[in-house]
C-alpha positions, 0 to 999 in steps of 0.5 A: 500500500503506498504511503500518503505524504503528510506536510506540516505547514509552519506559518510565517512568524509575522502571521502568528504575531498578528493572530495573537494580537487579534485574539487579545483584542477579542478577549478584551472586548469579551471582558468589557461586554461581560462586565457591562452585562454584569452591571446591568444584571444587578437586581434593583432595590426592593421598593417595599423597603425604604432606605434611610434618607441622609441629609447634608447641610452645607455651611451656608445653608446651615447658617441661613437656617440658624439665622432664620430660626434666631430671627423667628425667636427674636420676633417672638421675644420682642412682642412680649410686653415687659413689666415696669414698676414705678412708685406705687404702680406698674405697667406692661410696656411693649418691648418695641417702644424705644426707651430714652436714656435715664433722666432725673426729670422723668421715671421713664420716657419712650419714643413710639413710631407711627406712620403719621410721626413719632410720639413721646410718652413720659411717665413721672412721679411729681409733686405740686398737685394734680390740677396745677400740673395738668394746667401747666400742660394745657398752657403749653399749647396755643389752641385754635378757637373752638378747640378747647382742652377737655378734661374727664375722669378715667379709672386706672386700675382701682383709682379714679384719675384725671384725663386731659386732652389738648390740641393746637400748637405745642411749645414747651420750655423743656425737652427734646421736642420743645417746639413749636409744633403745629397741629399737635396733640397731648393726652395726659393722665394724673393718677392719685397714688400716694405719697405723690401722684403719678403722671402719664404724658403723651405728645406728638402729631395730632393724627399720630396720637389719634391713631395710637389711642387704642394701644394707649388704652391697652397700656393704661388697662395694664396698670396695677396699683400697689396695695395700700397706695 
């Protein structure tokens, strides 16, 4: 039987190198594809389980939030009246009233801003008698004809007190707003506490005083006379 000749083909080395490079590229592509398939095949989170929510406060957001909270707290505190005690009597004073520096001539003095102008409210214990002091206040005004001062009684806590209302051109020999100021108004209260009467004097532009009277009455209603006074 005749023999069959067999030949072994030895590829060119350059072809072998090209083949190896091709196989390496194919392997890399397969690995990348397998990786992509693996990421996509990750099971989604169970919707029935709520993951914890983590909040992060950036420094500026945290500062803004705290500032807003402080402003809210401050506004709450600023709306709370403050009790002020004087000789024989006390009042609840709104904290938004701006108090003047201490003076030897008055027990307390406040500036009250209104849209129509600024008011001044002074609280003073004085001697000299109720009628004489109220008349002195009336004399600080040049009154228009038909616009005479009025007087009436008013109950302040447990005491019957005197109320005076004057309008016209105000001119005083003392104080920061000595004047003259035209179209002004004064409302004064004399409370007969002992040993000396207590006086409340409200002055300012006529319209501003009129607009303030309801709040002024609330202030008067807060008065408490000490027992035995």
